[in-house]
Gaussian input, Z-matrix of N, CA and C with variables (Angstrom, degrees):
# hf/3-21g

backbone

0 1
 N
 C     1     B1
 C     2     B2     1     A1
 N     3     B3     2     A2     1     D1
 C     4     B4     3     A3     2     D2
 C     5     B5     4     A4     3     D3
 N     6     B6     5     A5     4     D4
 C     7     B7     6     A6     5     D5
 C     8     B8     7     A7     6     D6
 N     9     B9     8     A8     7     D7
 C    10    B10     9     A9     8     D8
 C    11    B11    10    A10     9     D9
 N    12    B12    11    A11    10    D10
 C    13    B13    12    A12    11    D11
 C    14    B14    13    A13    12    D12
 N    15    B15    14    A14    13    D13
 C    16    B16    15    A15    14    D14
 C    17    B17    16    A16    15    D15
 N    18    B18    17    A17    16    D16
 C    19    B19    18    A18    17    D17
 C    20    B20    19    A19    18    D18
 N    21    B21    20    A20    19    D19
 C    22    B22    21    A21    20    D20
 C    23    B23    22    A22    21    D21
 N    24    B24    23    A23    22    D22
 C    25    B25    24    A24    23    D23
 C    26    B26    25    A25    24    D24
 N    27    B27    26    A26    25    D25
 C    28    B28    27    A27    26    D26
 C    29    B29    28    A28    27    D27
 N    30    B30    29    A29    28    D28
 C    31    B31    30    A30    29    D29
 C    32    B32    31    A31    30    D30
 N    33    B33    32    A32    31    D31
 C    34    B34    33    A33    32    D32
 C    35    B35    34    A34    33    D33
 N    36    B36    35    A35    34    D34
 C    37    B37    36    A36    35    D35
 C    38    B38    37    A37    36    D36
 N    39    B39    38    A38    37    D37
 C    40    B40    39    A39    38    D38
 C    41    B41    40    A40    39    D39
 N    42    B42    41    A41    40    D40
 C    43    B43    42    A42    41    D41
 C    44    B44    43    A43    42    D42
 N    45    B45    44    A44    43    D43
 C    46    B46    45    A45    44    D44
 C    47    B47    46    A46    45    D45
 N    48    B48    47    A47    46    D46
 C    49    B49    48    A48    47    D47
 C    50    B50    49    A49    48    D48
 N    51    B51    50    A50    49    D49
 C    52    B52    51    A51    50    D50
 C    53    B53    52    A52    51    D51
 N    54    B54    53    A53    52    D52
 C    55    B55    54    A54    53    D53
 C    56    B56    55    A55    54    D54
 N    57    B57    56    A56    55    D55
 C    58    B58    57    A57    56    D56
 C    59    B59    58    A58    57    D57
 N    60    B60    59    A59    58    D58
 C    61    B61    60    A60    59    D59
 C    62    B62    61    A61    60    D60
 N    63    B63    62    A62    61    D61
 C    64    B64    63    A63    62    D62
 C    65    B65    64    A64    63    D63
 N    66    B66    65    A65    64    D64
 C    67    B67    66    A66    65    D65
 C    68    B68    67    A67    66    D66
 N    69    B69    68    A68    67    D67
 C    70    B70    69    A69    68    D68
 C    71    B71    70    A70    69    D69
 N    72    B72    71    A71    70    D70
 C    73    B73    72    A72    71    D71
 C    74    B74    73    A73    72    D72
 N    75    B75    74    A74    73    D73
 C    76    B76    75    A75    74    D74
 C    77    B77    76    A76    75    D75
 N    78    B78    77    A77    76    D76
 C    79    B79    78    A78    77    D77
 C    80    B80    79    A79    78    D78
 N    81    B81    80    A80    79    D79
 C    82    B82    81    A81    80    D80
 C    83    B83    82    A82    81    D81
 N    84    B84    83    A83    82    D82
 C    85    B85    84    A84    83    D83
 C    86    B86    85    A85    84    D84
 N    87    B87    86    A86    85    D85
 C    88    B88    87    A87    86    D86
 C    89    B89    88    A88    87    D87
 N    90    B90    89    A89    88    D88
 C    91    B91    90    A90    89    D89
 C    92    B92    91    A91    90    D90
 N    93    B93    92    A92    91    D91
 C    94    B94    93    A93    92    D92
 C    95    B95    94    A94    93    D93
 N    96    B96    95    A95    94    D94
 C    97    B97    96    A96    95    D95
 C    98    B98    97    A97    96    D96
 N    99    B99    98    A98    97    D97
 C   100   B100    99    A99    98    D98
 C   101   B101   100   A100    99    D99
 N   102   B102   101   A101   100   D100
 C   103   B103   102   A102   101   D101
 C   104   B104   103   A103   102   D102
 N   105   B105   104   A104   103   D103
 C   106   B106   105   A105   104   D104
 C   107   B107   106   A106   105   D105
 N   108   B108   107   A107   106   D106
 C   109   B109   108   A108   107   D107
 C   110   B110   109   A109   108   D108
 N   111   B111   110   A110   109   D109
 C   112   B112   111   A111   110   D110
 C   113   B113   112   A112   111   D111
 N   114   B114   113   A113   112   D112
 C   115   B115   114   A114   113   D113
 C   116   B116   115   A115   114   D114
 N   117   B117   116   A116   115   D115
 C   118   B118   117   A117   116   D116
 C   119   B119   118   A118   117   D117
 N   120   B120   119   A119   118   D118
 C   121   B121   120   A120   119   D119
 C   122   B122   121   A121   120   D120
 N   123   B123   122   A122   121   D121
 C   124   B124   123   A123   122   D122
 C   125   B125   124   A124   123   D123
 N   126   B126   125   A125   124   D124
 C   127   B127   126   A126   125   D125
 C   128   B128   127   A127   126   D126
 N   129   B129   128   A128   127   D127
 C   130   B130   129   A129   128   D128
 C   131   B131   130   A130   129   D129
 N   132   B132   131   A131   130   D130
 C   133   B133   132   A132   131   D131
 C   134   B134   133   A133   132   D132
 N   135   B135   134   A134   133   D133
 C   136   B136   135   A135   134   D134
 C   137   B137   136   A136   135   D135
 N   138   B138   137   A137   136   D136
 C   139   B139   138   A138   137   D137
 C   140   B140   139   A139   138   D138
 N   141   B141   140   A140   139   D139
 C   142   B142   141   A141   140   D140
 C   143   B143   142   A142   141   D141
 N   144   B144   143   A143   142   D142
 C   145   B145   144   A144   143   D143
 C   146   B146   145   A145   144   D144
 N   147   B147   146   A146   145   D145
 C   148   B148   147   A147   146   D146
 C   149   B149   148   A148   147   D147
 N   150   B150   149   A149   148   D148
 C   151   B151   150   A150   149   D149
 C   152   B152   151   A151   150   D150
 N   153   B153   152   A152   151   D151
 C   154   B154   153   A153   152   D152
 C   155   B155   154   A154   153   D153
 N   156   B156   155   A155   154   D154
 C   157   B157   156   A156   155   D155
 C   158   B158   157   A157   156   D156
 N   159   B159   158   A158   157   D157
 C   160   B160   159   A159   158   D158
 C   161   B161   160   A160   159   D159
 N   162   B162   161   A161   160   D160
 C   163   B163   162   A162   161   D161
 C   164   B164   163   A163   162   D162
 N   165   B165   164   A164   163   D163
 C   166   B166   165   A165   164   D164
 C   167   B167   166   A166   165   D165
 N   168   B168   167   A167   166   D166
 C   169   B169   168   A168   167   D167
 C   170   B170   169   A169   168   D168
 N   171   B171   170   A170   169   D169
 C   172   B172   171   A171   170   D170
 C   173   B173   172   A172   171   D171
 N   174   B174   173   A173   172   D172
 C   175   B175   174   A174   173   D173
 C   176   B176   175   A175   174   D174
 N   177   B177   176   A176   175   D175
 C   178   B178   177   A177   176   D176
 C   179   B179   178   A178   177   D177
 N   180   B180   179   A179   178   D178
 C   181   B181   180   A180   179   D179
 C   182   B182   181   A181   180   D180
 N   183   B183   182   A182   181   D181
 C   184   B184   183   A183   182   D182
 C   185   B185   184   A184   183   D183
 N   186   B186   185   A185   184   D184
 C   187   B187   186   A186   185   D185
 C   188   B188   187   A187   186   D186
 N   189   B189   188   A188   187   D187
 C   190   B190   189   A189   188   D188
 C   191   B191   190   A190   189   D189
 N   192   B192   191   A191   190   D190
 C   193   B193   192   A192   191   D191
 C   194   B194   193   A193   192   D192
 N   195   B195   194   A194   193   D193
 C   196   B196   195   A195   194   D194
 C   197   B197   196   A196   195   D195
 N   198   B198   197   A197   196   D196
 C   199   B199   198   A198   197   D197
 C   200   B200   199   A199   198   D198
 N   201   B201   200   A200   199   D199
 C   202   B202   201   A201   200   D200
 C   203   B203   202   A202   201   D201
 N   204   B204   203   A203   202   D202
 C   205   B205   204   A204   203   D203
 C   206   B206   205   A205   204   D204
 N   207   B207   206   A206   205   D205
 C   208   B208   207   A207   206   D206
 C   209   B209   208   A208   207   D207
 N   210   B210   209   A209   208   D208
 C   211   B211   210   A210   209   D209
 C   212   B212   211   A211   210   D210
 N   213   B213   212   A212   211   D211
 C   214   B214   213   A213   212   D212
 C   215   B215   214   A214   213   D213
 N   216   B216   215   A215   214   D214
 C   217   B217   216   A216   215   D215
 C   218   B218   217   A217   216   D216
 N   219   B219   218   A218   217   D217
 C   220   B220   219   A219   218   D218
 C   221   B221   220   A220   219   D219
 N   222   B222   221   A221   220   D220
 C   223   B223   222   A222   221   D221
 C   224   B224   223   A223   222   D222
 N   225   B225   224   A224   223   D223
 C   226   B226   225   A225   224   D224
 C   227   B227   226   A226   225   D225
 N   228   B228   227   A227   226   D226
 C   229   B229   228   A228   227   D227
 C   230   B230   229   A229   228   D228
 N   231   B231   230   A230   229   D229
 C   232   B232   231   A231   230   D230
 C   233   B233   232   A232   231   D231

   B1=1.4274
   B2=1.5457
   B3=1.2721
   B4=1.4596
   B5=1.5214
   B6=1.2907
   B7=1.4755
   B8=1.5488
   B9=1.3580
   B10=1.5313
   B11=1.4265
   B12=1.2946
   B13=1.5087
   B14=1.5221
   B15=1.3002
   B16=1.4078
   B17=1.5266
   B18=1.2456
   B19=1.5536
   B20=1.5501
   B21=1.3569
   B22=1.4716
   B23=1.4577
   B24=1.3798
   B25=1.5038
   B26=1.5546
   B27=1.3699
   B28=1.4613
   B29=1.5807
   B30=1.3011
   B31=1.4795
   B32=1.4929
   B33=1.3409
   B34=1.4251
   B35=1.4825
   B36=1.3633
   B37=1.4767
   B38=1.5206
   B39=1.2457
   B40=1.4830
   B41=1.5000
   B42=1.2629
   B43=1.5286
   B44=1.5773
   B45=1.4026
   B46=1.4329
   B47=1.5212
   B48=1.3362
   B49=1.4874
   B50=1.4540
   B51=1.2850
   B52=1.4848
   B53=1.5284
   B54=1.2912
   B55=1.5284
   B56=1.4317
   B57=1.3431
   B58=1.5195
   B59=1.5369
   B60=1.2867
   B61=1.4308
   B62=1.6267
   B63=1.3268
   B64=1.4179
   B65=1.5373
   B66=1.3427
   B67=1.4747
   B68=1.5753
   B69=1.2335
   B70=1.4750
   B71=1.4636
   B72=1.3383
   B73=1.5639
   B74=1.4752
   B75=1.3503
   B76=1.5051
   B77=1.4694
   B78=1.3338
   B79=1.4684
   B80=1.5516
   B81=1.2833
   B82=1.4950
   B83=1.4994
   B84=1.3741
   B85=1.4433
   B86=1.5025
   B87=1.3320
   B88=1.3767
   B89=1.5337
   B90=1.3527
   B91=1.4460
   B92=1.4592
   B93=1.3106
   B94=1.4809
   B95=1.5080
   B96=1.3014
   B97=1.4550
   B98=1.5971
   B99=1.3625
   B100=1.4636
   B101=1.5654
   B102=1.3044
   B103=1.5452
   B104=1.4785
   B105=1.2696
   B106=1.4740
   B107=1.5523
   B108=1.2785
   B109=1.5391
   B110=1.4924
   B111=1.3771
   B112=1.5062
   B113=1.5164
   B114=1.3703
   B115=1.4717
   B116=1.5122
   B117=1.3873
   B118=1.4754
   B119=1.5309
   B120=1.3323
   B121=1.4550
   B122=1.5183
   B123=1.3475
   B124=1.5756
   B125=1.5611
   B126=1.3304
   B127=1.4818
   B128=1.5262
   B129=1.3299
   B130=1.4916
   B131=1.5256
   B132=1.3743
   B133=1.5098
   B134=1.5150
   B135=1.3595
   B136=1.3780
   B137=1.4509
   B138=1.3311
   B139=1.4504
   B140=1.4811
   B141=1.3088
   B142=1.4523
   B143=1.5591
   B144=1.3358
   B145=1.4437
   B146=1.5504
   B147=1.3428
   B148=1.4701
   B149=1.5485
   B150=1.3845
   B151=1.5044
   B152=1.5447
   B153=1.3271
   B154=1.5227
   B155=1.4854
   B156=1.2915
   B157=1.5431
   B158=1.5205
   B159=1.3522
   B160=1.4676
   B161=1.5812
   B162=1.2928
   B163=1.3971
   B164=1.5001
   B165=1.3726
   B166=1.4378
   B167=1.5217
   B168=1.3366
   B169=1.5542
   B170=1.5197
   B171=1.2756
   B172=1.4294
   B173=1.5026
   B174=1.3469
   B175=1.5251
   B176=1.6024
   B177=1.2729
   B178=1.4780
   B179=1.5457
   B180=1.3856
   B181=1.4417
   B182=1.5142
   B183=1.2788
   B184=1.3982
   B185=1.5475
   B186=1.3412
   B187=1.4195
   B188=1.4873
   B189=1.2815
   B190=1.4204
   B191=1.4612
   B192=1.4343
   B193=1.4274
   B194=1.5857
   B195=1.4010
   B196=1.4001
   B197=1.5110
   B198=1.3016
   B199=1.5068
   B200=1.4772
   B201=1.3294
   B202=1.5049
   B203=1.4991
   B204=1.3711
   B205=1.4397
   B206=1.5217
   B207=1.3330
   B208=1.4362
   B209=1.4885
   B210=1.3808
   B211=1.4468
   B212=1.5745
   B213=1.3029
   B214=1.4564
   B215=1.4939
   B216=1.2847
   B217=1.4953
   B218=1.5458
   B219=1.3222
   B220=1.4675
   B221=1.5006
   B222=1.3891
   B223=1.4952
   B224=1.4834
   B225=1.3207
   B226=1.5286
   B227=1.4680
   B228=1.3669
   B229=1.4627
   B230=1.5130
   B231=1.3788
   B232=1.4450
   B233=1.4561
   A1=109.13
   A2=113.58
   A3=119.28
   A4=109.89
   A5=119.13
   A6=122.06
   A7=107.70
   A8=108.92
   A9=116.37
   A10=108.53
   A11=117.92
   A12=122.37
   A13=103.51
   A14=116.90
   A15=124.15
   A16=115.98
   A17=115.32
   A18=124.88
   A19=101.79
   A20=112.94
   A21=115.37
   A22=119.91
   A23=113.95
   A24=119.60
   A25=113.28
   A26=114.66
   A27=115.04
   A28=110.86
   A29=114.20
   A30=116.16
   A31=111.92
   A32=118.16
   A33=123.32
   A34=115.65
   A35=112.59
   A36=121.25
   A37=110.27
   A38=115.69
   A39=125.31
   A40=111.18
   A41=119.40
   A42=117.36
   A43=105.61
   A44=112.12
   A45=116.87
   A46=108.95
   A47=114.20
   A48=124.82
   A49=117.39
   A50=118.03
   A51=119.33
   A52=108.37
   A53=117.90
   A54=121.73
   A55=112.60
   A56=114.94
   A57=123.76
   A58=110.40
   A59=116.26
   A60=119.54
   A61=106.03
   A62=117.31
   A63=123.15
   A64=114.79
   A65=117.26
   A66=119.59
   A67=113.65
   A68=116.85
   A69=123.74
   A70=113.78
   A71=116.11
   A72=119.67
   A73=110.87
   A74=114.35
   A75=115.03
   A76=116.22
   A77=117.33
   A78=123.62
   A79=110.25
   A80=117.58
   A81=124.94
   A82=108.25
   A83=117.95
   A84=119.12
   A85=110.07
   A86=118.66
   A87=122.68
   A88=112.49
   A89=117.88
   A90=126.62
   A91=107.68
   A92=114.33
   A93=126.42
   A94=111.37
   A95=116.79
   A96=116.93
   A97=110.79
   A98=112.90
   A99=120.90
   A100=116.45
   A101=112.93
   A102=121.72
   A103=110.43
   A104=122.60
   A105=123.67
   A106=109.07
   A107=112.83
   A108=114.48
   A109=109.20
   A110=109.92
   A111=114.84
   A112=109.76
   A113=114.66
   A114=123.64
   A115=102.52
   A116=113.96
   A117=116.40
   A118=108.40
   A119=114.91
   A120=120.46
   A121=106.63
   A122=112.67
   A123=118.30
   A124=103.00
   A125=111.11
   A126=120.39
   A127=108.35
   A128=113.92
   A129=116.78
   A130=110.19
   A131=112.38
   A132=115.32
   A133=108.33
   A134=114.57
   A135=124.79
   A136=113.68
   A137=119.44
   A138=124.42
   A139=108.84
   A140=119.17
   A141=126.70
   A142=107.96
   A143=115.71
   A144=121.68
   A145=108.08
   A146=116.02
   A147=117.61
   A148=106.94
   A149=111.14
   A150=115.41
   A151=105.27
   A152=116.48
   A153=125.09
   A154=108.23
   A155=117.66
   A156=121.43
   A157=111.55
   A158=118.47
   A159=120.24
   A160=109.96
   A161=124.62
   A162=126.93
   A163=111.78
   A164=118.65
   A165=127.40
   A166=107.43
   A167=111.23
   A168=118.10
   A169=110.20
   A170=118.98
   A171=124.53
   A172=113.06
   A173=113.36
   A174=117.42
   A175=102.51
   A176=115.27
   A177=120.56
   A178=105.99
   A179=114.18
   A180=119.38
   A181=110.91
   A182=118.16
   A183=122.19
   A184=112.64
   A185=112.47
   A186=121.88
   A187=114.94
   A188=122.88
   A189=123.39
   A190=112.67
   A191=115.48
   A192=123.57
   A193=106.20
   A194=116.29
   A195=124.16
   A196=111.44
   A197=114.50
   A198=119.66
   A199=106.77
   A200=118.59
   A201=124.71
   A202=106.52
   A203=113.81
   A204=123.73
   A205=112.00
   A206=115.80
   A207=118.67
   A208=119.70
   A209=114.12
   A210=120.86
   A211=112.49
   A212=116.87
   A213=120.35
   A214=109.56
   A215=116.86
   A216=120.55
   A217=109.84
   A218=117.30
   A219=120.92
   A220=109.15
   A221=112.91
   A222=119.80
   A223=107.29
   A224=114.48
   A225=121.72
   A226=107.62
   A227=116.47
   A228=119.85
   A229=108.88
   A230=115.80
   A231=125.34
   A232=106.77
   D1=155.37
   D2=-179.54
   D3=-83.28
   D4=135.62
   D5=-177.36
   D6=-134.74
   D7=137.40
   D8=171.20
   D9=-131.16
   D10=125.40
   D11=177.67
   D12=-118.28
   D13=122.14
   D14=-176.82
   D15=-134.64
   D16=147.91
   D17=178.27
   D18=-110.26
   D19=166.18
   D20=173.91
   D21=-59.20
   D22=-21.91
   D23=-175.27
   D24=-111.70
   D25=-8.02
   D26=-173.41
   D27=-168.83
   D28=157.02
   D29=170.18
   D30=-92.26
   D31=134.04
   D32=178.71
   D33=-84.75
   D34=-37.55
   D35=-177.37
   D36=-159.19
   D37=144.05
   D38=172.17
   D39=-145.43
   D40=111.22
   D41=179.77
   D42=167.25
   D43=-158.69
   D44=-174.50
   D45=-96.04
   D46=153.74
   D47=170.82
   D48=-146.88
   D49=158.08
   D50=-175.85
   D51=-103.32
   D52=-24.84
   D53=-178.30
   D54=-158.48
   D55=139.25
   D56=173.31
   D57=-118.58
   D58=133.09
   D59=176.89
   D60=-118.24
   D61=114.40
   D62=-166.00
   D63=-118.53
   D64=136.29
   D65=176.12
   D66=-78.59
   D67=82.71
   D68=176.10
   D69=-68.10
   D70=157.25
   D71=176.99
   D72=-62.38
   D73=-27.36
   D74=178.66
   D75=-97.39
   D76=3.79
   D77=179.38
   D78=134.45
   D79=175.03
   D80=-178.01
   D81=-72.84
   D82=130.03
   D83=173.23
   D84=-134.84
   D85=165.85
   D86=-178.30
   D87=-119.43
   D88=152.37
   D89=172.85
   D90=-126.06
   D91=127.76
   D92=177.09
   D93=-120.87
   D94=172.11
   D95=178.63
   D96=-59.25
   D97=151.65
   D98=-176.58
   D99=59.70
   D100=25.35
   D101=176.50
   D102=-61.34
   D103=143.26
   D104=170.39
   D105=-58.15
   D106=156.81
   D107=177.66
   D108=-65.15
   D109=140.32
   D110=178.95
   D111=-152.00
   D112=149.99
   D113=170.68
   D114=-131.68
   D115=128.32
   D116=-177.43
   D117=-146.07
   D118=151.52
   D119=174.41
   D120=-87.73
   D121=147.34
   D122=-179.00
   D123=-115.65
   D124=151.86
   D125=176.17
   D126=-110.27
   D127=179.79
   D128=176.61
   D129=-67.11
   D130=139.54
   D131=-177.10
   D132=162.18
   D133=-161.97
   D134=-178.09
   D135=-105.46
   D136=121.64
   D137=171.94
   D138=-94.11
   D139=119.51
   D140=-173.94
   D141=-112.38
   D142=128.63
   D143=-173.53
   D144=-127.55
   D145=124.21
   D146=174.07
   D147=-101.88
   D148=111.87
   D149=-175.70
   D150=-81.03
   D151=-45.67
   D152=176.04
   D153=-154.89
   D154=-178.11
   D155=-176.91
   D156=-61.76
   D157=-25.54
   D158=-176.83
   D159=-100.82
   D160=-5.42
   D161=-169.70
   D162=-135.65
   D163=101.55
   D164=173.96
   D165=-119.00
   D166=130.85
   D167=-177.04
   D168=-124.22
   D169=147.86
   D170=176.80
   D171=-128.64
   D172=147.64
   D173=-172.73
   D174=-138.49
   D175=124.43
   D176=175.24
   D177=-82.69
   D178=126.64
   D179=-178.09
   D180=-121.52
   D181=162.02
   D182=178.80
   D183=-111.15
   D184=6.18
   D185=-179.00
   D186=135.64
   D187=172.41
   D188=177.41
   D189=162.21
   D190=-158.06
   D191=-179.46
   D192=-140.61
   D193=144.97
   D194=172.73
   D195=-121.79
   D196=137.52
   D197=173.78
   D198=-127.54
   D199=130.68
   D200=177.22
   D201=-128.43
   D202=130.93
   D203=176.93
   D204=-162.60
   D205=131.23
   D206=-177.25
   D207=51.57
   D208=45.10
   D209=-178.75
   D210=60.79
   D211=24.79
   D212=173.05
   D213=-123.53
   D214=123.96
   D215=-175.53
   D216=-116.22
   D217=124.29
   D218=172.55
   D219=-114.86
   D220=124.26
   D221=177.61
   D222=-116.67
   D223=120.75
   D224=172.89
   D225=-103.94
   D226=116.79
   D227=-175.17
   D228=-119.30
   D229=168.50
   D230=171.69
   D231=-109.51

């Protein structure tokens, strides 16, 4: 799936990923390929992204919003 993670002043990541683990306001949740459309608020915590089997990245965020639709994920973080 296509993923874009952006802050107000810079892009943190833009490319493909297999899995996202996000700190939602109701708890941690995951987004994988072919996920149902979703818009959710994010709270302070760790955003974990699996790009492929050999590449896992983490980002510490202070909150934000995620939108997923048609295998495209946009994450706006603080």
